[in-house]
C-alpha positions as CSV (number, residue, x, y, z in Angstrom):
1,M,4.3,-20.2,50.2
2,A,4.2,-17.3,49.6
3,N,7.8,-16.3,49.2
4,D,7.8,-19.9,46.4
5,D,5.2,-18.0,44.1
6,E,7.3,-14.7,44.1
7,N,10.0,-16.6,43.2
8,D,8.3,-18.4,40.7
9,T,7.2,-14.9,39.2
10,D,10.7,-13.6,39.6
11,I,12.0,-16.5,37.9
12,A,9.4,-16.0,35.0
13,L,10.1,-12.1,34.5
14,S,13.8,-12.9,34.6
15,R,13.1,-15.0,31.5
16,L,10.9,-13.0,29.9
17,P,13.5,-11.0,27.3
18,D,15.0,-15.1,26.3
19,I,11.2,-16.3,25.6
20,L,10.6,-12.9,23.3
21,D,13.0,-12.4,20.9
22,E,11.4,-9.4,19.9
23,V,8.7,-7.0,19.4
24,K,9.1,-6.7,15.4
25,S,8.6,-2.5,15.2
26,D,12.2,-1.3,13.9
27,N,10.7,1.8,13.2
28,K,12.2,2.0,10.0
29,P,9.7,3.9,7.6
30,E,8.5,2.3,4.7
31,F,7.6,3.8,1.8
32,A,7.1,3.8,-2.0
33,Q,6.4,6.6,-4.6
34,I,5.7,5.7,-8.1
35,C,4.6,7.3,-11.7
36,S,3.9,6.9,-15.1
37,G,4.7,9.9,-17.7
38,L,2.8,8.1,-20.2
39,K,-0.5,8.5,-21.9
40,Q,-3.0,5.5,-21.1
41,I,-6.6,4.6,-21.9
42,L,-8.7,2.6,-19.0
43,A,-11.2,-0.1,-20.0
44,A,-14.5,0.5,-17.3
45,S,-15.6,-1.3,-14.6
46,P,-17.9,-4.1,-15.4
47,G,-19.7,-3.0,-12.5
48,A,-20.3,-1.5,-8.8
49,S,-17.2,-1.8,-6.4
50,M,-15.4,-3.8,-9.3
51,P,-11.8,-3.1,-11.0
52,G,-11.7,-1.7,-14.7
53,A,-8.4,-1.2,-16.1
54,V,-5.6,-0.4,-13.8
55,V,-3.0,2.0,-13.8
56,L,0.3,1.1,-15.0
57,F,3.4,3.1,-13.1
58,E,6.6,2.6,-15.4
59,N,8.3,4.8,-13.0
60,I,10.1,3.8,-9.7
61,I,10.8,7.1,-8.0
62,V,11.4,5.3,-4.4
63,A,10.3,2.3,-2.9
64,S,11.7,1.1,0.3
65,P,12.6,-2.8,0.9
66,N,8.9,-4.2,2.1
67,I,7.1,-2.2,-1.0
68,D,7.5,-4.3,-3.6
69,V,6.9,-2.3,-6.6
70,S,8.8,-4.6,-9.6
71,L,4.8,-5.6,-11.1
72,A,3.9,-1.7,-11.2
73,S,5.0,-1.4,-14.8
74,S,3.2,-4.7,-15.9
75,T,0.4,-5.5,-13.8
76,G,-0.1,-2.3,-12.1
77,Q,0.1,-3.8,-8.8
78,V,2.2,-3.2,-5.3
79,K,3.0,-6.0,-3.1
80,I,2.6,-4.8,1.0
81,N,5.2,-7.3,2.6
82,K,5.0,-5.4,6.1
83,A,1.4,-5.6,7.8
84,G,0.4,-1.9,9.5
85,W,-1.5,0.6,8.5
86,Y,-0.3,2.8,5.5
87,D,-1.6,6.6,3.7
88,V,-1.9,5.7,0.6
89,N,-2.2,8.8,-1.7
90,A,-2.8,8.9,-5.9
91,A,-3.5,11.3,-8.3
92,L,-4.4,11.0,-12.2
93,S,-4.9,13.7,-14.7
94,L,-7.6,12.6,-16.9
95,D,-9.5,13.3,-20.0
96,A,-12.9,12.1,-19.3
97,P,-16.6,12.3,-19.9
98,G,-19.6,12.9,-17.5
99,N,-19.1,10.6,-14.5
100,I,-15.9,9.1,-13.7
101,A,-14.2,7.5,-10.8
102,M,-10.8,6.2,-9.6
103,A,-10.9,3.9,-6.4
104,L,-7.8,1.6,-5.2
105,F,-8.2,-2.3,-4.8
106,K,-6.7,-4.4,-1.9
107,N,-6.1,-7.9,-3.8
108,G,-9.0,-7.2,-6.2
109,V,-11.8,-5.9,-3.7
110,Y,-12.7,-2.5,-3.8
111,I,-11.4,-0.6,-0.6
112,P,-14.3,2.0,0.5
113,N,-14.1,5.7,-0.2
114,S,-10.8,5.3,-2.1
115,T,-12.1,7.4,-5.4
116,F,-11.1,10.4,-3.1
117,A,-7.8,8.6,-2.9
118,N,-6.3,9.3,-0.2
119,L,-6.5,7.3,3.2
120,C,-5.2,5.1,5.6
121,V,-5.3,1.6,4.6
122,H,-4.3,-1.2,6.9
123,F,-2.6,-4.2,4.9
124,D,-1.7,-7.8,5.6
125,A,1.5,-9.2,4.6
126,G,1.7,-9.6,1.3
127,D,-1.8,-7.9,0.3
128,M,-1.8,-6.6,-3.8
129,L,-3.0,-2.6,-4.3
130,T,-3.7,-1.2,-7.6
131,L,-5.6,1.7,-8.8
132,N,-8.3,1.2,-11.2
133,N,-11.1,2.8,-13.3
134,A,-14.2,2.3,-10.9
135,S,-16.6,4.2,-13.6
136,P,-19.0,3.0,-16.0
137,N,-17.4,5.2,-18.8
138,Q,-13.4,4.4,-20.2
139,I,-11.2,7.0,-19.1
140,E,-8.2,8.5,-20.6
141,V,-5.1,9.4,-18.5
142,I,-3.6,12.1,-20.3
143,L,-0.3,13.6,-20.1
144,P,-0.3,17.4,-18.8
145,P,2.2,20.1,-20.3
146,S,5.4,20.0,-18.8
147,V,6.4,22.5,-16.0
148,N,10.4,23.9,-15.7
149,A,11.7,21.1,-18.3
150,S,10.5,18.5,-15.3
151,P,8.9,15.7,-17.2
152,A,5.6,15.6,-16.9
153,T,3.5,12.7,-14.8
154,S,-0.1,10.9,-15.8
155,A,-0.2,9.4,-12.5
156,F,1.3,8.7,-9.0
157,L,0.7,6.7,-6.2
158,K,2.6,7.3,-2.6
159,I,2.5,4.7,0.3
160,F,3.9,5.8,3.5
161,M,3.6,3.5,6.4
162,L,2.1,5.0,9.6
163,R,2.2,1.8,12.1
164,E,3.5,-1.6,11.7
165,D,1.4,-4.3,13.4
166,E,2.7,-5.4,16.5
167,I,4.2,-9.0,15.8
168,F,6.2,-11.1,19.1
169,K,8.2,-13.3,17.7
170,I,8.7,-16.4,20.3
171,K,12.0,-18.1,20.7
172,E,11.4,-21.7,19.8
173,N,13.9,-23.2,22.8
174,H,12.2,-21.5,26.2
């Protein structure tokens, strides 16, 4: 009887590669860097943890296939197409009086502690990321002086995947 159980286990283990098509972890990095070289006026947030005007990014420096930046210049949205943990870093050159804060929003919802704008964030496939005014005051994003004939940047956003979620694809005919 024990031999039958061992044979069944051996058969099941030998079929494992047929059942699991792949572990989706191809180790290809996902990253994007976008920026703006324009002055922007950002309307105030309507309330606590609510998005005010969004920063637009008209320049795509680089973007891998699973980070869609095609809407960054019109809506400020970056679509994450691969679930996992990402390092997100943003910076702005600002001219604003008093109480100012910029924050990251995922699908329109405030990401806690994102006013520091360099943090690890988990995204599901299809999530949208924006950088918004989160303060009660209007903010002016300004163009700083150019250095060494390089174009000046008023805002930038960098996204780098740290770890992809592990997803198993199971073959239909197992």
